[in-house]
Each structure stands twice: as C-alpha cells, then as structure tokens.
N, C-alpha and C positions, 0 to 999 in steps of 0.2 A: 504494500500500500504506500502511496506517496505521502510526502510531508504535508501536515495540515495547517501549520502556522503560516498565514499569508505573507508576513514579513520575511521569514526565512525562505519561503518559496520564491519571493521576488529577488532576494539576494542570491539564491542558488541559480535562478534563471539568468541573472546578470553575469554570474561567474561562468555559466555554460556558454553564454554568448561570447564573453571575453576569451574563453578557452578555444572557441571555434574560430581560430585565426584572427582574433581581435576584431570581429565584426562590430559595426556600430548598430544601435537599435534600428536605425533606418534601413541598413543593409539586411538585417534579419527580417524586418517587416516586408521589404521588397521581395526577398527570396521566398518568404512564406505566403506572399500575396495577402498581407494584412496591412491595416492602417498603422503607420508608425506610432500613433498615440496609444494604440493597444499594447504594443511592446513596452512603451514607457510606463504605462499604468501597471502592467504586470510586474515589471521590475521594481516598481514603487510599492508593491504589496497590495495594490487594489486590483479589482477585477478578477477575483479567484474563479468565478464562473467562466469568465472569458478565457482564462488559462485552460480550463477543462475543455471548453468548446474548440479551442485552437491548438490543442495538444498535438494532433496529427500533423498539422502544417508546421508547427515548430519542430517536431521531431525530424521532419524532412530537412531542416536547416541545421539543427543543433545536435542531431543524433539521438541514440537510444537513451541517453541520460535523462531526457525529458520523461521517459517512462518511469524511471525511479522517482522523479519529482512529483508526478501526479498519479501514478499507478496505471497498470496495464488496462484495467477496466475503463478508465477515463479516456485513454488513448483510443481504445476500440470504439467507444461511444462517439468520440470526436471524428474518427474515420467514417463511421456509419452516417453521422450527420453531414459530413462533407460529401459523401456519395449521394445522399438524398438531395442536397443543395445543388450539386452539379447536374443531377437528373432534372430537377425542376428548371434550372437555368437553360439546359439544353432543350427541353420541351418548349419553353417559352420562346426561345430563339427560332426554333423550327416552326412553331405556330405563327409567329410574326412573319416569317419568310413566306409561308404558304398563303397567308392572308394577303400580303402585298402582291404575290405572284398572281393570285386569282383575280384581283381587281385592277391589276396593272394595265394602263393604256385606255381606260374607260373614264369618261368625264365624271367629276364629282357633282353632287347635287348642288345646284345654285339656288340659294334662298334669297328672295327679295322681301324685305320687311316693309309693309305699308302702314303698320300701326294698327291693323285690324286684329282684335283679340281672337276672333274666330280662326283666322289664319294661323295665329300662334298656337292655338289649341290643336290644329290639324297637323302642325309641323312634325311631331314625332312619327305619325303614321306615314306622312309623305316621305320622310327620310328612310323609314323602314322599307317602304315600297320600292324606293330607288335602289336600296341595297339588294333587295330580292331580284330586281331586274338585272342589275350588274352581275350578280352571281349566276343567274340563269343564263345570261349571255356568255359566261365564261365556263359553262359546264364541261364542254369538251376539253378546254385547256387544262382544267384541273384534273380531268380523268387521266391524263398522261403524267401526272405528277408522281415521281418515284422518290424513295428515300435518298438515293444518291443525288438526284437533282435538287431535292429540298435542302440537303446539306450544303451543296454548292451555293444555292441561293442565300442560305443563312450565313455562309462564310465560316462554316465549322467543319471539323473532321470528325466523322462518326467513330467513336471508340467502341470497345466491347460492350454490347448491350444497348448502345445508343440507337441502333437501327430499329429496335422495337419502338422507340419513341417516334422516330421518323415515319415508320409505317403506320403507327396509330394516328398521327396527324394527317397523313395522306388519306387514310381510310375515313377519318372523320369528315374531311372536306368532300370526299366523293359521296359520302352519305348525305351531307347537307345539300349538295347540289343535285343529287338524285331525287330528293324530295320536293324540289322546286317545280313550278309549272313550266311548260315549254317556253322557249325564248319569246320575249316581247321586245320590240325596239325600245331603246333607252329613251326616256322622256315622254313616252306616250301614256 
C-alpha cells in the first residue's frame, strides 16, 4: 500500500521527479500530458485524489516508484480511468467527424428574424426540419462511411479496440439516415 501522508507523498513525488534526470515539474507535466499546476499541487501535498487519478500517467514518466507511492490498486484504477477517458474522447472525435462529413457541402438554415413571436415559436421545428432534409439528402454519402474513412476524417489513428467505436458511429449514422423519409430538395 502507498504512503498516506499527503505531505510526505508530495515530497516523495518531488524526489522521484528530481531522480528522473532532474526533470522540472513542467517537463513531467508535459510528458505525462497533465497541466503543470497539477504536478505542482501534488508536490505541495495537495490534490491527493489527483495523484491517484494521474498515477498511471506519472508512472509513464517517473517509473514504477510511483506504484510504491500510491499503491498498485490506485495505479490500476488510474489506468482503467485513462482507458475509459481515451475511449470517450475517441468516440466523441469520431462522432464529430461523421456529423461534419454527413452535412458537408449543404447550405445551413438561414433564419431571418422579423420580430414576429409566432415565427420565433416555429423556429425550433423549422431548424429540425432543415436538419432532416440535409440528412436525407446525404443518405447515400453516409452509407459509404467506413471506420477507416471516419478515422481519417477525424484525424486519428485507430488503436486496438478503437475500430469498435468507429463502426458503432458509422452504424448509428446509417440507422439515423435509414429512418428518414426519401430525399426532398433542400429549402422546400
């Protein structure tokens, strides 16, 4: 089990950093993909929960000594949290890329405000209808969307297991578009 005193954890973390080639807190933060303030807080003895959450990232920079500092269970928990976070970020990037791909090249809804409250009340439905028309117009385009194409559009490299997310996003868009009525000209 790791050390429980926050101050001694902070001091030990600082020593680990210094022993790792004399890295500065900023260098550790950059290599661990963390905010430099997090490393400073941890070395100051504050942010014990942050230390637990970022243990895996810090282990990648400072080595296995971090495991003795926080405990194996906390490092494993941190690694699992990191995997889930990367999965959510990957899914979000893929979803954004698919969304942009499907509506690419078609006009946005143009709304002219005349001050009429009835027009304002009808606006959400008008925008929703415009979105349905754009999606229906792009049904065939989205049908050809593949995980590899989606990854290229998102500017990401699919790692082990990521293709599952990409295929799920592609399948979801195909489902959405399959449920829409036949094409209608935009703006009619």
